[in-house]
Each structure stands twice: as structure tokens, then as C-alpha cells.
C-alpha positions in Angstrom: -22.6 -25.6 -35.4 -18.8 -24.9 -35.6 -17.5 -22.0 -37.7 -13.8 -21.7 -38.7 -12.5 -18.2 -39.3 -9.2 -17.9 -41.1 -6.3 -15.5 -40.2 -7.7 -12.9 -42.6 -11.1 -12.7 -41.0 -13.3 -9.6 -41.0 -15.2 -8.2 -38.0 -18.5 -8.8 -39.7 -17.8 -12.5 -40.2 -17.4 -13.0 -36.4 -20.4 -10.9 -35.5 -22.7 -12.7 -37.9 -21.7 -16.1 -36.6 -22.3 -15.2 -33.0 -25.2 -12.7 -33.0 -22.7 -10.0 -32.0 -21.5 -11.8 -28.9 -18.7 -14.4 -28.8 -16.9 -15.2 -25.5 -13.3 -16.5 -25.5 -13.0 -20.1 -24.3 -9.3 -20.7 -24.9 -6.2 -18.9 -26.1 -3.3 -21.1 -27.3 0.0 -20.6 -29.0 2.3 -22.7 -31.3 5.8 -22.1 -32.4 6.8 -20.4 -29.1 9.7 -21.6 -27.0 11.3 -18.6 -25.5 8.1 -17.5 -23.6 5.3 -19.7 -22.3 1.7 -19.3 -23.4 0.9 -17.9 -19.9 3.5 -15.2 -20.3 2.3 -14.2 -23.8 -1.3 -14.1 -22.6 -0.4 -11.4 -20.1 0.7 -9.3 -23.1 -2.8 -9.5 -24.6 -6.2 -8.0 -23.6 -8.0 -10.9 -25.3 -8.0 -13.6 -22.5 -9.9 -16.7 -21.7 -13.2 -16.4 -19.8 -13.1 -17.3 -16.1 -15.6 -18.7 -13.7 -16.9 -15.3 -12.7 -15.8 -13.1 -15.6 -16.7 -13.7 -19.2 -14.3 -12.2 -21.8 -16.0 -11.1 -25.0 -14.1 -11.6 -28.3 -13.5 -8.3 -30.0 -11.8 -8.5 -33.4 -10.3 -4.9 -33.3 -8.8 -5.6 -29.8 -7.5 -9.0 -31.0 -5.8 -7.3 -33.9 -4.0 -5.0 -31.5 -3.0 -8.0 -29.4 -1.2 -9.6 -32.3 0.8 -6.5 -32.8 1.5 -6.3 -29.1 2.9 -9.9 -29.2 5.3 -9.0 -32.0 6.3 -5.8 -30.2 6.9 -7.8 -27.0 9.3 -10.1 -28.8 11.1 -7.3 -30.5 11.6 -5.4 -27.3 13.3 -8.4 -25.8 15.7 -9.0 -28.6 13.8 -11.1 -31.1 13.9 -8.5 -33.8 12.6 -10.8 -36.6 9.8 -12.4 -34.6 6.4 -12.4 -36.3 2.9 -13.7 -35.8 2.6 -15.8 -39.0 -1.0 -16.9 -38.5 -4.0 -17.4 -36.3 -7.3 -19.2 -36.3 -10.5 -18.4 -34.4 -12.7 -21.4 -34.0 -16.3 -20.3 -33.1 -19.0 -22.5 -31.7 -22.0 -20.5 -32.7 -24.4 -22.5 -30.5 -22.4 -21.9 -27.3 -21.2 -18.5 -28.5 -17.6 -19.6 -27.6 -14.3 -19.1 -29.4 -11.0 -21.0 -29.3 -8.0 -19.0 -30.5 -4.7 -20.4 -31.8 -1.8 -18.1 -32.6 1.2 -19.2 -34.6 4.5 -17.5 -33.9 7.9 -17.5 -35.6 10.3 -16.3 -33.0 13.4 -16.1 -35.2 16.9 -15.6 -33.8 17.6 -13.5 -30.8 19.9 -10.5 -31.1 22.7 -10.0 -28.4 24.8 -7.0 -27.6 28.3 -7.0 -29.0 29.5 -3.9 -27.2 28.4 -0.6 -25.4 30.2 2.8 -25.3 29.7 6.5 -24.5 30.9 9.3 -26.7 31.1 13.1 -26.3 31.5 13.2 -22.5 33.9 15.6 -20.8 32.3 16.2 -17.4 32.2 12.6 -16.3 34.6 9.8 -17.1 33.5 6.7 -19.0 33.7 4.5 -15.9 31.1 6.5 -14.0 28.8 6.8 -17.0 29.0 3.1 -17.8 27.8 2.3 -14.2 24.5 4.0 -15.2 24.1 2.0 -18.3 21.8 -1.0 -17.7 22.8 -3.1 -20.7 26.2 -4.7 -21.4 28.1 -6.9 -23.8 26.6 -10.4 -24.3 23.2 -9.3 -22.9 20.1 -9.8 -24.9 19.3 -6.7 -26.8 16.3 -5.1 -25.1 14.9 -1.7 -26.2 13.6 -1.0 -22.7 17.1 -1.3 -21.2 18.5 1.1 -23.8 15.7 3.6 -23.0 16.1 3.2 -19.2 19.9 3.7 -19.6 19.3 6.9 -21.5 17.0 8.2 -18.8 19.6 7.2 -16.1 22.3 9.2 -17.9 20.0 12.2 -18.4 19.1 12.1 -14.7 22.8 12.0 -13.7 23.5 15.2 -15.7 20.3 16.9 -14.6 21.2 16.3 -11.0 24.4 18.2 -11.6 22.9 21.2 -13.3 23.1 20.1 -16.9 19.4 20.5 -17.5 19.8 20.8 -21.3 22.1 17.8 -21.8 21.2 15.6 -24.8 21.8 11.9 -25.0 21.1 10.0 -28.2 21.5 6.2 -28.3 23.1 5.1 -31.6 22.2 1.4 -32.2 23.7 -0.6 -35.1 22.5 -4.1 -35.7 24.0 -6.8 -37.9 21.1 -8.8 -39.1 23.4 -11.6 -40.3 25.2 -12.2 -37.0 22.4 -11.0 -34.8 24.7 -8.7 -32.9 24.2 -5.1 -31.8 26.6 -2.2 -31.1 25.3 0.6 -28.9 26.9 4.0 -28.4 25.3 6.8 -26.2 26.1 10.1 -27.9 26.3 12.8 -25.2 26.0 16.6 -25.7 26.6 18.1 -22.2 25.9 21.8 -22.8 25.6 24.4 -20.0 25.6 23.8 -16.2 23.1 25.9 -14.3 23.0 27.2 -10.7 19.9 28.4 -8.9 19.0 32.1 -9.1 15.9 33.4 -7.5 13.1 31.3 -6.0 9.5 32.4 -6.6 6.4 31.0 -4.9 2.9 31.7 -6.4 -0.6 30.5 -5.3 -0.3 31.2 -1.6 -3.4 32.8 0.0 -3.8 31.6 3.6 -0.5 29.7 4.0 2.7 31.3 5.3 5.6 31.2 2.9 7.9 29.6 5.4 5.6 26.5 5.5 6.5 25.9 1.8 10.2 27.0 2.1 11.1 24.7 4.9 10.3 21.7 2.6 12.8 22.8 0.1 15.9 20.7 -0.5 17.6 23.4 -2.5 18.7 27.0 -2.1 19.9 30.0 -4.2 23.5 29.7 -5.5 23.5 25.9 -5.4 23.9 23.8 -8.6 20.5 22.8 -9.8 19.7 19.2 -8.8 16.6 18.0 -10.6 15.9 15.1 -8.3 15.9 17.4 -5.3 13.4 19.6 -7.0 11.1 16.6 -7.5 11.6 15.4 -3.9 10.8 18.9 -2.6 7.7 18.9 -4.7 6.6 15.6 -3.2 7.4 16.9 0.4 5.2 20.0 -0.1 2.3 17.9 -1.5 2.5 15.4 1.4 1.8 18.2 3.9 -1.8 17.9 2.8 -2.2 21.6 2.5 -2.3 21.8 -1.3 -4.3 20.4 -4.1 -1.4 20.6 -6.5 2.3 21.5 -6.4 4.6 22.2 -9.4 8.3 23.0 -9.2 10.1 23.9 -12.4 13.3 25.7 -13.4 12.7 28.7 -15.7 14.9 31.3 -17.4 16.6 33.7 -15.1 14.7 37.0 -14.8 18.0 39.0 -14.6 19.2 37.5 -17.9 22.1 35.5 -16.4 22.6 32.5 -18.9 24.3 30.4 -16.2 21.4 30.6 -13.7 17.9 29.1 -13.6 15.1 30.6 -11.4 13.0 28.1 -9.6 9.2 28.6 -9.9 7.0 27.0 -7.2 3.3 27.0 -8.1 0.8 25.7 -5.5 -3.0 25.5 -5.2 -4.2 25.5 -1.7 -6.8 23.1 -0.1 -9.5 24.3 2.1 -8.2 24.3 5.6 -11.5 23.6 7.4 -13.3 20.2 7.4 -16.7 19.2 8.9 -17.7 15.5 8.5 -20.7 13.6 9.7 -20.9 9.8 9.1 -23.1 6.9 10.2 -22.9 3.2 9.8 -23.5 -0.3 11.2 -21.0 -2.9 12.5 -21.5 -6.3 14.0 -19.9 -5.3 17.3 -21.0 -1.7 17.8 -24.2 -2.0 15.7 -25.5 1.5 14.8 -22.8 4.1 15.1 -22.2 7.7 14.3 -19.3 10.1 14.1 -18.8 13.8 13.8 -15.5 15.4 13.0 -14.3 19.1 12.9 -10.8 19.9 11.7 -8.7 23.0 11.0 -5.7 21.7 9.0 -3.9 25.0 8.6 -4.3 27.1 11.8 -3.5 30.7 10.8 -1.5 29.5 7.8 1.1 27.7 10.0 0.3 24.1 9.0 -0.7 23.4 12.7 -3.7 21.1 12.9 -6.6 21.0 15.4 -9.3 18.4 15.5 -12.3 17.4 17.5 -14.1 14.0 17.0 -17.2 12.7 18.6 -18.3 9.0 18.4 -21.3 7.2 19.6 -22.5 3.6 19.2 -24.3 0.9 21.2 -21.0 0.0 23.0 -18.9 3.2 22.9 -19.4 6.9 23.4 -16.6 9.4 23.5 -14.9 12.6 22.3 -11.3 13.1 21.3 -9.4 16.3 20.6 -6.1 16.5 18.7 -3.2 18.9 18.0 -0.5 18.2 15.4 2.7 20.2 14.7 4.5 18.7 11.6 7.7 20.7 12.4 8.6 20.7 16.0 11.1 23.5 17.0 12.0 24.0 13.4 12.9 20.4 12.8 11.3 17.6 10.8 10.1 15.9 14.0 6.3 15.7 14.1 4.4 16.2 17.4 0.9 14.8 18.0 -1.1 15.5 21.2 -4.5 13.8 21.9 -7.0 14.1 24.7 -9.7 11.5 25.0 -12.7 10.9 27.2 -14.9 7.9 26.4 -16.9 5.0 27.8 -16.9 1.5 26.4 -18.6 -1.8 27.0 -16.4 -4.9 26.7 -17.3 -8.6 27.4 -16.9 -9.0 31.1 -16.5 -5.3 32.1 -17.2 -1.7 31.1 -14.9 1.3 31.6 -14.7 5.1 31.7 -11.5 6.6 30.4 -10.0 10.0 30.6 -6.5 10.6 29.4 -4.0 12.0 26.9 -1.1 10.9 24.7 1.9 12.9 23.4 3.8 11.4 20.5 7.0 12.7 18.8 8.2 11.0 15.6 10.0 11.3 12.4 9.8 9.5 9.0 12.9 8.7 7.1 11.7 7.6 3.6 9.7 4.5 4.4 10.8 4.2 8.0 9.2 5.9 11.0 10.3 6.1 14.6 8.1 7.5 17.4 8.3 8.1 21.2 4.9 8.3 23.0 3.9 9.2 26.5 0.5 8.0 27.7 -1.3 9.3 30.8 -4.8 7.8 31.5 -7.2 7.4 34.3 -9.6 4.4 33.9 -12.5 3.4 36.1 -13.9 -0.1 35.6 -17.7 -0.7 36.0 -20.0 -3.7 35.8 -17.2 -6.2 36.2 -18.6 -9.6 35.5 -15.4 -11.7 35.5 -14.7 -13.8 38.5 -11.3 -12.1 38.8 -12.4 -8.7 40.2 -9.5 -6.3 40.6 -8.6 -5.0 44.0 -8.9 -1.4 42.8 -11.5 -0.5 40.1 -9.7 2.8 39.4 -6.3 2.7 37.8 -3.8 5.2 36.5 -1.5 4.5 33.6 1.6 6.5 32.8 3.8 4.9 30.2 6.6 5.5 27.6 6.4 3.7 24.3 9.1 3.5 21.6 8.0 2.3 18.1 9.6 1.5 14.8 7.6 1.2 11.6 8.5 0.3 8.1 5.7 0.8 5.5 6.1 0.1 1.8 2.4 -0.5 1.1 1.0 1.2 -2.0 -2.3 2.1 -0.2 -2.8 2.5 3.6 -6.4 1.3 3.6 -6.6 -1.3 0.7 -3.1 -2.4 -0.1 -2.3 -4.5 -3.2 1.5 -4.8 -2.7 4.1 -4.0 -0.1 5.1 -4.7 3.5 4.1 -3.3 6.8 6.3 -4.0 9.8 5.9 -2.5 13.3 7.6 -3.3 16.6 7.2 -1.4 19.9 8.2 -1.5 23.5 6.1 0.1 26.2 7.1 0.7 29.8 4.4 1.6 32.3 4.7 3.1 35.8 8.5 3.0 36.1 8.9 6.8 36.6 5.9 7.7 38.8 4.3 6.2 41.9 0.8 4.8 42.2 0.5 3.9 38.6 0.1 0.5 36.7 3.6 -1.0 36.3 4.1 -3.2 33.3 6.3 -4.0 30.2 4.7 -4.7 26.9 6.3 -5.8 23.6 4.4 -5.9 20.3 5.2 -7.0 16.8 3.2 -6.9 13.6 4.1 -8.0 10.0 1.8 -7.7 7.1 2.6 -8.6 3.5 0.6 -7.9 0.3 1.3 -9.2 -3.2 -0.7 -8.8 -6.4 -0.4 -12.1 -8.3 -2.5 -11.0 -11.3 -4.8 -8.1 -12.2 -7.6 -8.0 -9.6 -6.1 -10.7 -7.3 -4.1 -10.0 -4.2 -2.7 -12.4 -1.6 -2.3 -11.0 1.9 -1.0 -12.3 5.2 -0.6 -10.8 8.7 1.1 -11.9 11.9 0.5 -10.1 15.3 2.3 -11.1 18.5 2.5 -9.5 21.9 3.8 -10.1 25.4 3.0 -8.2 28.6 4.2 -8.7 32.2 4.0 -6.9 35.5 5.4 -7.3 39.0 3.1 -9.6 40.8 1.9 -11.4 37.7 -1.3 -11.3 35.7 -3.5 -10.1 38.6 -1.6 -6.8 38.6 -2.2 -6.1 34.9 -5.4 -4.2 34.4 -8.1 -6.0 32.4 -8.1 -3.4 29.6 -4.3 -3.7 29.2 -4.3 -7.5 28.6 -4.5 -9.4 25.3 -7.7 -10.8 23.8 -8.5 -12.5 20.5 -11.5 -13.4 18.4 -13.6 -11.0 16.3 -13.7 -9.3 12.9 -10.1 -8.2 12.9 -8.4 -11.3 14.3 -10.0 -14.7 14.4 -13.2 -14.4 12.4 -14.7 -17.8 13.1 -15.1 -16.9 16.9 -17.0 -14.5 19.1 -15.5 -11.2 19.9 -12.7 -11.6 22.6 -13.8 -15.2 23.3 -10.5 -16.9 22.2 -8.1 -17.3 25.1 -8.5 -17.6 28.8 -12.1 -17.6 30.1 -13.3 -17.5 33.7 -15.8 -19.9 35.2 -18.7 -17.8 33.9 -17.3 -17.9 30.3 -16.2 -14.3 30.4 -12.8 -13.4 28.8 -10.1 -12.7 31.4 -7.2 -11.9 29.0 -3.7 -13.1 29.0 0.0 -12.1 28.9 0.9 -13.6 25.5 -0.9 -13.5 22.1 -0.2 -14.9 18.6 -2.6 -14.1 15.8 -1.8 -15.3 12.3 -4.1 -14.4 9.4 -2.4 -17.2 7.4 -3.7 -16.2 4.0 -6.4 -13.9 2.6 -7.0 -14.1 -1.2 -8.7 -10.9 -2.4 -10.3 -11.0 -5.8 -12.3 -8.3 -7.7 -15.5 -10.0 -8.9 -17.3 -7.2 -10.7 -16.3 -3.5 -10.7 -16.7 -2.3 -7.1 -17.6 -5.8 -5.8 -14.9 -8.2 -4.5 -14.7 -11.5 -2.7 -12.1 -13.1 -0.4 -11.3 -16.5 1.0 -9.3 -16.6 4.3 -7.8 -18.8 6.9 -6.7 -17.7 10.4 -5.1 -19.2 13.4 -4.2 -17.9 16.9 -4.8 -17.8 20.6 -4.0 -15.9 23.9 -2.3 -17.6 26.8 -2.2 -16.5 30.5 1.5 -17.1 30.6 4.1 -17.3 27.7 5.2 -20.7 29.1 1.7 -22.1 28.4 2.2 -21.6 24.6 1.7 -24.8 22.6 1.1 -25.4 18.9 -1.9 -27.6 19.6 -3.5 -24.7 21.4 -3.8 -22.6 18.3 -7.4 -22.1 17.3 -8.1 -22.2 13.5 -10.9 -20.9 11.3 -11.5 -20.4 7.6 -14.2 -18.6 5.6 -15.2 -16.4 2.8 -16.1 -12.7 2.6 -17.6 -10.0 0.4 -16.2 -6.6 -0.2 -17.9 -3.5 -1.7 -15.7 -0.5 -2.4 -18.2 2.3 -1.7 -17.4 6.1 -2.1 -17.2 6.3 1.8 -15.0 3.4 2.2 -14.7 -0.4 1.8 -17.6 -2.3 3.3 -16.7 -5.8 4.6 -18.9 -8.9 5.3 -17.0 -12.0 6.6 -18.3 -15.5 7.3 -15.9 -17.4 9.4 -16.2 -21.1 10.3 -14.9 -22.5 13.6 -12.5 -25.4 12.7 -11.9 -26.3 16.4 -15.4 -26.0 17.9 -15.7 -26.6 21.6 -18.5 -26.7 24.0 -20.9 -23.7 24.0 -19.2 -22.3 20.9 -21.2 -21.5 17.8 -20.1 -23.2 14.5 -19.7 -20.0 12.6 -19.7 -16.2 13.0 -20.6 -13.4 10.6 -19.1 -10.0 10.9 -20.0 -6.8 9.1 -17.5 -3.9 9.3 -15.7 -1.2 7.3 -12.2 -1.5 5.9 -10.1 -4.6 5.4 -9.4 -6.9 8.3 -5.8 -5.9 8.1 
């Protein structure tokens, strides 16, 4: 049975025809030429059902969608646009609805001219550079509003906190042209009076003050107040931070006092966690932290880990302000044991890192000092000395624009580093290592993210591969690299089939499409390619080992659980056709 519902339908009509549940099959448009049907659908909440998600038709939401379409057109210069009709064709047997929306776009309005009036502090030329709309541009309300905000910000950053800017828009409906004037009332310029901090209990005042980008006597700069607020919050010491200018307590009308209100976090942490992974199987972790030692923002930590393949303890010390500068110092001591395919090792060592972040860019210099003892070596290439010392310097550069460090939906991560081992001390492993990583994330629609990652590295030592310790070499294969292969089994293998590592690696996670399926459950499809070579000169395109697969993601309160099924697309003798890995966190 097919039921037709006219443009003037009532909610009860639809509900009666469908036993209260109708699912959207199609959404179509007619009369539109400026914008495609796909673009208009993104304005609406009523959308066609997909393979894994059914979209229920709700008349009250659909009514709002029609208004949203008209508003979208008008915001983009089609001031006379209107939805002139719509039909909802309901198949009551299948409980499905096809929707057709008729649009009259009308003529588009363009800007005839733009000006600023009432300004004395700034010349017209400077103010017009902040205006985001110009003559002959389509008339867009958003650009007018954004221009108003940009002009207000300019004045607020020069102490004119009470400045008023009113856009005066005059539209000729016959010629479809608009004249825009920004009427400016500048008012008083303020300087900073006193600075008051409230809410501190454990934390020393200088920990907050050193994050300030302003000082008494300076002209109030609103953007610097906001950036200071962000800097204080990013220390991790406070639940909330608010910075606002208030009336001067001494009654000076030309000054504003700055009120900084904070709410402190608890400085101590004690965490216990357990889980399961395909490589380490059952695992456990205990963490103890003091994130604000004696109110100085110094951090101390102790972490213990245990699993079927690794046991160890690590202590850490962090000073976010080294010698009164914005350079951060991290010092770590580690003692652990780990079982790798082909060998086991005991490690005792430490690492000192000094770095600084400039907006989205971070540079670090690290010094590593480790003593490693190899045990149960099963590779045919047994080192001459099972005990090695490593002392190295590493210089790194990172640019990170991701919106989330652990489950990014957009942004870029780029890292490059150079490490030099053993050049400054005797009787240590001497090597040079270069690493590069690029990861890119893009959200193509709500709930769908495309990601890609490229990792490459080169290492060399005097005397060749034999003088590079087994644990310093490159390996590939496993849950975070090539998911269709056994852990560390891609690349050079000895006569016993044990991984022996190489000097050069290239791992490209070509594409991973991440899609939310239902609430906290998501799915992925992926394709990887890569390999490890004993010598860089051995590299060849035909040597790249490919895989492809699917995965399941569950976003739990304790982190993202990951299950990946990877299929070996270049299966060789003694290799399984597929691998399944369970782990926590995204592969990259």
C-alpha cells in the first residue's frame, strides 16, 4: 500500500500510516541549481537510511529541516529563497518514505560596497583589512558577523574593551544589491591595574603567574588574556581557569583589574589497570603520580608493568619550567625484561629530554644511557658480546595539529628525528639512526574518518649490520604495523625463521576508513604495505608486503578496544593466511 502525504501533512497522518515508525528511503530536491542535493542534505537532520543505520522519519524534525534549508540559502545571499512545497511518499508495507522537496532559489544578492564609520583610533585602510566581505562578493550574513567579531577583537586587543560595532546593512530588493557600513563607537582605552588570583590552595602563586602574557601597566590585550588562560589550563593542575577584566578597585576609570579564578585538581593519582592483548596476553599496570610536588608543578611518577612477555618498573620526573624558562625537562629511569622473537633482554637505563613547544611545533633534545643484556638468543647471528652499552643523543622535531592525541578525527602529525650513538664515549654502541613519521586524519562526514600513516627509518654503524645490537634494528609485522603478518616476521629472517632485523624500514598504512556503527561501536577497513631490508640498497618496490582487512572498535570508558583481522595478500611458505590482533588504542 502506498500513501501520499501532501505538503500540509499532520504528524498524526504519518504515524497512522506507519504504525508510528517510518524510515527514510530517499531525500530528493527539485528547483535547486546553486547547491547540489548532497550539499542540501548536509543541512538537514532528516537523511536517507544507510546499510547499517536506519533513519526514522520524524515530522517535527523535518519541519525544522525545511526552515534550515531556507535559512541556509538566505545566509548565502539568496534572500528570497523559499521551500515552495514537499511531498512524503510512504510505503506503509515496508514502512519506508521517499521525500521530495521543491525549492525556489530566487535571485542572489551581491555586495555593492562596504565602509567603516565613526573610527578615529585606526585608519579605514587597517579596519578594512579585517573586513571579510567586499564589493561584488555574494552577500553572506556569516561574513558580516565574522567581520564584526574581527573588528571587535582588534579593538579589544588594544584595550578598547567596551567598543561597539554595529553592521548597518541596506538591501535594494529590485537590484539585489547590498550596501554595508560598520558603525564604530570606540569608547575608553583601558590599561591593566592590579592582578588578583583566587582559588589557590596547594599551588604556589608563581606557578600561575609565570604563564601570564600580560603585566600591570600594559594596555589590556584580550587575546593575551585568553591565551594565558589556556596556558594555565594546559599545565594540568586545574579543573577550571577563568581570566576576566573587572572594574578597578581603586576607582581609576582608565584601568581594569584582572581577576584570575582557578579550581585546583587533586595532585595525587593512584591507578591500577589490567587487560589482554594478542602479544602480551594478560597484562597489568600500576601507576602512582604526584603531579604538583609541594605546589611547584614538578611531577614525580612510578609505573610498574607486568605481562607474559614483559616485566618492568619506570620512574619519572618532569619540570615544566627549566631554570625559569619555558623549556620542559623530563627524566626517566627504567628497569625491565622483555621477550622478543629470537631473543630476550634485560635493560637498565635512563633518558633525559629537554624540549619546548611553539604553538603546534615541538623540538626536543634527548640523551639516552642504557645497559642491555641479551638472553636466550635463538637467531643464528649471535652477537660477539651479549652485554652492550648505549649512550646517544637524539634531536627531534614534531608538528602536531590533531584534534585528539588518542583517537584523532582530523589533523596532521609529523615527526622527524636524528639519533647519534656512541660518538662521545668509548665502549658503547656506535650508530646513526634517522626516523620519519607522517600521519594524516580527515573526517569526510559525520562518523567517518579516513586516516593514513607512513613510517620510515634508516640506521647504520661502522662495521655494518653485525655491529648494530639486535634490539636497535628495525622490524615489521604486528598490530601496529602490518596487521596481516606475525609480530616482527616481515623482513630479514635467519635460517631458523627468526627475525634478524635490518637497517632500513618502510611501513605505509595506506588507508584506514573508520566508521561509527552504533554509539560506542565502530568498524574499520584497512590496507597496509611495507617491509624491512638488511641494507637500504636492497630496497625494491616488488619487495613490499601488502595486507588488507577489517576491524572492530569499542570506545570503552577506559580506552578504545581494538580487534583487527588482517589478510596476507602476499603469502609465502610457512606463513599463515591471516592474523587477528586484539589491543588497546588505534593502530596509529
